[in-house]
VEXROVO-333040 format. One line per field, with one value per residue: x, y, z of N, C-alpha, C, O in turn; residue number from 1. Coordinates in steps of 0.02 Angstrom, whole numbers. Last residue first. Example, Ala and Ser with C-alpha at 12.3 -4.5 7.8 and 13.67 -1.06 7.14 Angstrom:
BEGIN
nxx	642/660
nyy	-112/-284
nzz	354/390
caxx	684/615
cayy	-53/-225
cazz	357/390
cxx	645/660
cyy	2/-165
czz	394/390
oxx	670/712
oyy	57/-166
ozz	402/423
num	2/1
This chain:
BEGIN
nxx	-39/73/134/290/365/331/371/435/415/526/577/690/793/841/836/801/806/761/701/637/647/580/418/321/321/318/191/112/143/92/-44/-76/-54/-153/-288/-300/-139/-6/-2/-98/-57/71/34/-36/70/162/87/60/191/242/156/188/322/309/229/314/432/379/329/450/519/437/452/592/559/507/425/309/349/371/241/173/239/203/64/62/123/26/-82/-31/-17/-148/-210/-132/-146/-285/-302/-247/-342/-465/-405/-419/-512/-580/-599/-687/-712/-790/-958/-1059/-1170/-1212/-1344/-1470/-1629/-1758/-1927/-2091/-2245/-2413
nyy	-10662/-10552/-10561/-10545/-10438/-10268/-10114/-9966/-9801/-9669/-9589/-9644/-9617/-9494/-9449/-9281/-9147/-9011/-8851/-8745/-8567/-8462/-8474/-8336/-8222/-8124/-8144/-8100/-7964/-7931/-7958/-7865/-7747/-7751/-7740/-7613/-7549/-7511/-7370/-7306/-7343/-7287/-7151/-7134/-7158/-7058/-6941/-6962/-6970/-6842/-6757/-6796/-6758/-6618/-6586/-6631/-6558/-6427/-6431/-6453/-6338/-6245/-6277/-6369/-6491/-6542/-6649/-6607/-6611/-6748/-6796/-6737/-6795/-6930/-6923/-6887/-6998/-7096/-7048/-7063/-7204/-7248/-7195/-7261/-7396/-7407/-7375/-7481/-7581/-7494/-7358/-7188/-7100/-7049/-7203/-7355/-7527/-7616/-7681/-7745/-7611/-7490/-7465/-7498/-7437/-7380/-7425/-7375/-7446/-7408
nzz	-5827/-5906/-6068/-6141/-6185/-6136/-6208/-6146/-6172/-6154/-6057/-6006/-6095/-6063/-5892/-5840/-5838/-5928/-5931/-6051/-6059/-5999/-5921/-5871/-5798/-5896/-5949/-5845/-5845/-5972/-5955/-5856/-5926/-6030/-6042/-6110/-6167/-6187/-6220/-6141/-6013/-6010/-6019/-5899/-5809/-5839/-5806/-5668/-5614/-5650/-5581/-5450/-5442/-5458/-5347/-5242/-5262/-5247/-5115/-5045/-5080/-5018/-4882/-4822/-4697/-4582/-4563/-4623/-4757/-4775/-4754/-4862/-4970/-4950/-4968/-5105/-5163/-5132/-5205/-5334/-5337/-5320/-5435/-5537/-5508/-5521/-5655/-5720/-5714/-5795/-5892/-5928/-5982/-5870/-5811/-5810/-5793/-5929/-5934/-5867/-5874/-5916/-5919/-5814/-5843/-5738/-5741/-5704/-5650/-5686
caxx	-110/59/88/241/341/360/321/451/386/501/520/630/765/797/867/788/866/741/759/621/661/612/489/327/319/377/249/110/162/163/-6/-83/-13/-81/-263/-338/-210/-22/43/-101/-125/63/74/-71/10/181/114/6/143/274/159/120/304/349/205/246/434/413/284/395/547/445/387/566/590/535/495/310/329/427/295/153/243/273/91/31/155/95/-88/-47/41/-97/-230/-142/-79/-253/-332/-209/-286/-456/-448/-383/-471/-543/-599/-647/-712/-735/-903/-1013/-1156/-1140/-1314/-1400/-1584/-1701/-1861/-2038/-2180/-2357
cayy	-10675/-10594/-10529/-10590/-10488/-10334/-10166/-10029/-9858/-9722/-9564/-9646/-9684/-9500/-9484/-9353/-9182/-9080/-8892/-8798/-8633/-8451/-8493/-8392/-8285/-8128/-8158/-8171/-8004/-7922/-7994/-7937/-7763/-7754/-7799/-7629/-7562/-7581/-7419/-7299/-7359/-7359/-7181/-7126/-7200/-7128/-6953/-6953/-7025/-6904/-6754/-6805/-6828/-6658/-6572/-6655/-6631/-6447/-6419/-6501/-6403/-6242/-6289/-6307/-6473/-6475/-6656/-6613/-6547/-6701/-6816/-6722/-6722/-6911/-6942/-6844/-6932/-7102/-7053/-6996/-7160/-7266/-7172/-7188/-7366/-7422/-7331/-7419/-7585/-7546/-7417/-7240/-7139/-7005/-7134/-7308/-7462/-7605/-7640/-7786/-7677/-7499/-7489/-7479/-7493/-7364/-7432/-7382/-7415/-7453
cazz	-5818/-5848/-6021/-6109/-6232/-6123/-6195/-6178/-6136/-6198/-6095/-5964/-6094/-6121/-5947/-5840/-5816/-5914/-5914/-6004/-6085/-6064/-5926/-5919/-5761/-5853/-5991/-5864/-5787/-5958/-6006/-5841/-5867/-6043/-6006/-6050/-6170/-6175/-6252/-6214/-6036/-6005/-6073/-5963/-5808/-5848/-5873/-5717/-5606/-5673/-5655/-5476/-5435/-5505/-5415/-5249/-5264/-5309/-5172/-5040/-5099/-5091/-4914/-4849/-4761/-4580/-4541/-4550/-4728/-4784/-4708/-4792/-4961/-4949/-4902/-5054/-5169/-5107/-5133/-5309/-5346/-5271/-5368/-5536/-5510/-5457/-5605/-5721/-5668/-5745/-5884/-5892/-6027/-5914/-5787/-5848/-5760/-5881/-5960/-5908/-5846/-5907/-5982/-5813/-5853/-5781/-5711/-5755/-5635/-5695
cxx	-129/-16/76/198/285/329/357/399/401/474/490/568/699/761/817/825/855/805/733/684/647/628/517/401/327/379/313/170/159/184/69/-44/-17/-38/-187/-309/-239/-96/17/-60/-130/-6/70/-32/-28/120/129/30/88/227/191/119/234/331/243/219/364/415/314/347/492/474/392/502/555/571/529/380/331/411/353/209/223/280/164/59/128/132/-18/-54/28/-36/-178/-159/-84/-183/-300/-238/-244/-393/-420/-429/-430/-493/-552/-654/-665/-742/-849/-956/-1111/-1122/-1238/-1366/-1512/-1654/-1808/-1970/-2133/-2291
cyy	-10674/-10601/-10577/-10550/-10530/-10385/-10232/-10081/-9921/-9779/-9617/-9623/-9688/-9567/-9493/-9385/-9258/-9119/-8962/-8841/-8684/-8518/-8482/-8410/-8346/-8194/-8163/-8190/-8079/-7964/-7989/-7978/-7836/-7773/-7805/-7687/-7587/-7597/-7490/-7353/-7356/-7381/-7257/-7156/-7195/-7174/-7026/-6968/-7021/-6963/-6817/-6803/-6842/-6732/-6613/-6645/-6660/-6523/-6441/-6493/-6456/-6308/-6286/-6321/-6410/-6455/-6588/-6621/-6550/-6633/-6768/-6739/-6704/-6836/-6922/-6859/-6884/-7035/-7058/-6995/-7090/-7221/-7189/-7164/-7291/-7392/-7344/-7368/-7522/-7540/-7463/-7298/-7193/-7042/-7093/-7239/-7416/-7535/-7632/-7746/-7717/-7566/-7498/-7508/-7466/-7424/-7414/-7382/-7425/-7415
czz	-5746/-5839/-5963/-6062/-6203/-6172/-6183/-6159/-6176/-6155/-6142/-6002/-6055/-6120/-6003/-5898/-5812/-5897/-5896/-5993/-6031/-6098/-5996/-5926/-5806/-5815/-5950/-5906/-5802/-5899/-5993/-5892/-5848/-5984/-6013/-6010/-6105/-6176/-6246/-6249/-6112/-6030/-6071/-6021/-5874/-5850/-5887/-5787/-5659/-5669/-5684/-5553/-5463/-5502/-5466/-5319/-5274/-5316/-5238/-5099/-5097/-5118/-4991/-4890/-4787/-4644/-4539/-4523/-4652/-4752/-4714/-4743/-4889/-4937/-4896/-4985/-5116/-5109/-5101/-5233/-5319/-5276/-5315/-5465/-5502/-5454/-5536/-5672/-5667/-5703/-5830/-5879/-5993/-5959/-5830/-5817/-5798/-5852/-5906/-5937/-5894/-5878/-5976/-5875/-5854/-5785/-5762/-5720/-5693/-5685
oxx	-188/-53/70/223/238/273/407/384/380/507/433/512/657/704/757/842/896/851/689/715/645/623/482/443/338/434/358/196/199/237/105/-14/32/10/-160/-304/-207/-114/18/-80/-161/-12/67/-62/-50/117/112/-4/70/223/169/85/223/325/213/191/356/400/280/326/488/456/355/498/496/609/574/394/352/454/382/223/254/323/185/75/166/168/-6/-34/70/-6/-166/-127/-46/-163/-290/-202/-208/-390/-359/-486/-408/-437/-492/-709/-610/-772/-862/-909/-1125/-1064/-1205/-1360/-1497/-1642/-1813/-1959/-2134/-2283
oyy	-10684/-10552/-10638/-10511/-10547/-10376/-10248/-10090/-9927/-9801/-9609/-9637/-9730/-9572/-9498/-9352/-9294/-9123/-8969/-8863/-8668/-8524/-8492/-8366/-8401/-8219/-8202/-8245/-8117/-7995/-8038/-8029/-7866/-7811/-7859/-7681/-7584/-7655/-7527/-7378/-7399/-7432/-7289/-7183/-7245/-7221/-7052/-7004/-7071/-7003/-6842/-6844/-6893/-6765/-6639/-6691/-6709/-6549/-6470/-6543/-6498/-6330/-6321/-6370/-6400/-6407/-6577/-6601/-6503/-6602/-6748/-6700/-6660/-6815/-6900/-6813/-6847/-7018/-7028/-6947/-7061/-7202/-7149/-7119/-7260/-7366/-7297/-7324/-7509/-7497/-7469/-7289/-7240/-7019/-7101/-7218/-7436/-7491/-7641/-7775/-7720/-7578/-7513/-7569/-7418/-7458/-7430/-7342/-7476/-7359
ozz	-5730/-5843/-5973/-6021/-6239/-6197/-6215/-6100/-6234/-6108/-6165/-5981/-6069/-6143/-5991/-5947/-5783/-5938/-5853/-6041/-5971/-6159/-6046/-5935/-5782/-5800/-5966/-5900/-5776/-5900/-6002/-5874/-5826/-5992/-6002/-5948/-6052/-6186/-6296/-6301/-6143/-6064/-6123/-6068/-5901/-5889/-5939/-5825/-5690/-5717/-5736/-5585/-5495/-5554/-5513/-5348/-5311/-5369/-5280/-5129/-5142/-5172/-5025/-4926/-4774/-4644/-4499/-4466/-4619/-4722/-4664/-4697/-4860/-4897/-4843/-4947/-5086/-5062/-5048/-5201/-5286/-5225/-5270/-5439/-5465/-5402/-5498/-5648/-5619/-5659/-5821/-5857/-6026/-5971/-5827/-5800/-5817/-5881/-5847/-5963/-5954/-5859/-6026/-5881/-5889/-5735/-5821/-5674/-5727/-5709
num	110/109/108/107/106/105/104/103/102/101/100/99/98/97/96/95/94/93/92/91/90/89/88/87/86/85/84/83/82/81/80/79/78/77/76/75/74/73/72/71/70/69/68/67/66/65/64/63/62/61/60/59/58/57/56/55/54/53/52/51/50/49/48/47/46/45/44/43/42/41/40/39/38/37/36/35/34/33/32/31/30/29/28/27/26/25/24/23/22/21/20/19/18/17/16/15/14/13/12/11/10/9/8/7/6/5/4/3/2/1
């Protein structure tokens, strides 16, 4: 009889060293952007020490900010923040008040 291993991670969120779900996209996208920026600066002819300093500083900034966002807002925090920004602060109604009341007629038509 064959024995099969059961994947016990089904239904869990993706996690890498404490970063959860959408923060991983920010983390990888930010580091990829910094890498491309350093490559472009190096090919343009900027001093290599300046490129290394900007690359290391940018990477440290991305890593620090991503981990702090993850710690502050949690797993679904970015979705909650974006939903809160799309929620209206107040509702503007320009209809007349009279339109909200339904007046019944005395006689029904047959």
